[in-house]
N, C-alpha and C positions, 0 to 999 in steps of 0.2 A: 618718529621727527629725528632729523640730523641738524647739525649745525656746522657752519664753516670752521669752527673751532670751539674746544670744550666749553660748555657752559659753566661759569661761575657757582659755586656752591650758594645755597640761599643763606642768607645771614640769620641769625637764630639767637634767641636768649634761654638760658637755663629758667626752667620751671621748679620752683621748691618743692622738693619730696616727689618729683617725678623723674623717670628716665627721657620722657618726651620733651622736647625744645618747642618754643613758641617760635614759629618761623615770621620773620619780618618783613611786611610790604612796604610802607612809607613810614618815614618820621615826621611828625608835624610837632611845631613848636610854637608856644604863646608868648608874645612879646609883653614885657613889662604888666606882669599880672599880679602884683604884690604892690601896695600903696608906697611902701617906703624904698623899695625898689625902683620903682617907677620916678620917685623923686630924685635918687641919685643918679639916675639917667637922664633927668633934666625935664620929666613929666609933672604933670598935675591932674587931679581929678578922675573921674571913671571915664577913659575913653573907650571908644568902641573897640573890640578885642581885633587884633592883628595876628597873621601867621607867617612863619617861614618854616624852610623844609631842610632836612638833611637827608644825605642819601642812606638807604638802607644799611650799606656796607660800612658806613662810620660808626657802627657799634663795635664797641669792646666791652666783653662781658666775660666773667669769672664766677665760679661758685663762690658761695658766701664765706667758704672756708679757705680761700686763695686770694692772693693779691693779683689783680690785673696791672698790667705795664701800659702806659700810654706813651708814645714817641712824642718828645718835644717837637711841633710843628715847625715847617719851613716858614720863612717870610716875616715872622714875628718876633717883637722884643717884648710883648705884652700879654702873654697868655692867662686868662682870667678863667676861675672857676665859678660855676652857677649849678647849684645843688636844686633838685627838682623831683617832685612827684611825677612819676610816669604812669599814664593809663594805657593798657592793652586792650585792645578792640578783639572782640571775638565773634560778633555778630555784626555784618557791616550794614548799610543804610545810607539814604539821603533824607533832608529835611526832617532829621529826629527831632522830636519835642523833647524839651529838658525832662519833661515827667516820664518819658519813656527811655530816658539816656542809659539808666541803670543796667537794662536787660541787655544792652550792647556791649556791657564792659566783662572781658575775660579775668583781667586781674590788675595788679598793681605792682610797681617797682619803684626802687630809688634810682635817679639818675644825674649825670653832669652833663650840662650843656657847656663844653667847652668853647672859648670865643677867643679868637684873635683879635684882642679888643683894639689895636692900633690901627688893623687893615679895617674894621668894623666902622670906627670912626672917621677913618678916610673916606669909606663909602658913602656915610652919611653926609659929610661936608659936600660932596659932589652930587649926592641926589640919585646914588647908584645904587644897586643891589647889594646885599650883606652877603651874598653866598661866599664868598672869600674868606669873610670873618667867621662865618657860623658852620658852612658845611664841609669843612675839610676832612682829610683822612683822619680816623681815630676821634672824632670830636663828640662822640656820644656814648661815653661809657655807661653801663647800665648794670644792675644788680639782679640777681633772681627775682623771677614774677611770681608773686604769691596770689592765688585765686581769691577773686572778689570776696566768696562767701567766708573765707578766712580772716578778713579783717573789716568786720562790718562798721568800725568807728573811723575809718580812714578820713572823712570829712573833717575831723577835729584832731587829727594826729600832729604831735610835733615833727618838724624837719629841721635838720643842722647838717653843718660840715665843719670838720675839723682839718688843719693843717698841721702836720707834724705834731698832732696832740693838742694844738691851740683853736679854740673856737672861732671861726671866722664868720659863719651864718648860723642864725637860729630862728625860728619862727613857728607858725603853725599853720596848717592846711586851710582852717577856718579863715585866715586872712586873705586868701585869695580873691581878687576883685571880681573875676568871673569863675564861679564854682564849677566843677567838674562836668555838672549835667549842663549849665549854660554854656559852657566852652563845646561839649559836644553838638548841641544843639545849634552854635553860632558855625561851627567847622562843618558840619554834614550840609550846610546849605550851600558852601563854595565847593566842595568836593563830596564825592559818593565815597564814605568811608567803607574798608574792606576788612575781613578778618585778617589780623596781622598787622594792624596800623598801631603806631605807637604815638601817644600824644605827652609831649613834655609840657607840663602845665604853668610853667614860670618859677621864678627863683626869688626869696626874700633878700632884703639888703644886705649888703656886707661883702659884694664880689670884690675880689681883688686879683692880685698876680700870683704866679705859682713858677717855679724854676726847677730844672732838672734835680732829681734827687728827693724832691717833696713827695711825702705821703699823704694822700687826701682820704679821710673816711667820711662817708655821705650816709646819713640816717632819715629814716622816717619810721615813725614808731609804727610798731606790728608787723613791718616788713624786713626782710634779709638786709643787712648792712652792705656797702659797697665800698672796698678799699681799692685804690688805685695809687701807683708809683709813676712819677713823671719821670721817663728815661731819655 
């Protein structure tokens, strides 16, 4: 097969302890999936889950031993961090039942759903899509993926984010409004999931702005941490 110009490299994420990498197909994100974060965003109660997407090439990755650099994006004066557990899909499917969801999961990573909050808020007020606030270049930093078999207790793992050594976000995966299996069930009714899909599962309360020079460290217990500097 030939193309009219050279095809771009496939976006990919390192896998802990392996030379092989995880190729990224799509990036799905779950909105307002922790109660306290939902409240700080102005929502209440257990609303039905909703989703948005980021481009696969929005990935910013680095080995756990290194620091990733994320350029401060254009058009914003209010760049926010959102630390999240990321689910990596290894076996695709549609209309997946929650009871069967685990066998579709390849592994887990910690990620950051970086958000141009001012642009997102403008879109909300106008009733327009959030893409400009969520799906921009370099908006999805992610750490190394750990195979699911190595983290059997992920559903009750702690999740946290520090900025320049100060804790900004802290919670537990057990606080998800829609847990991992329920999220896969809901998501797979709207899209046919494919191997290589990533699901950013939501963020705890405490989202706030970062500026150039800030160093973010994202953690989920049992996974490789992610360090990112805003440049």
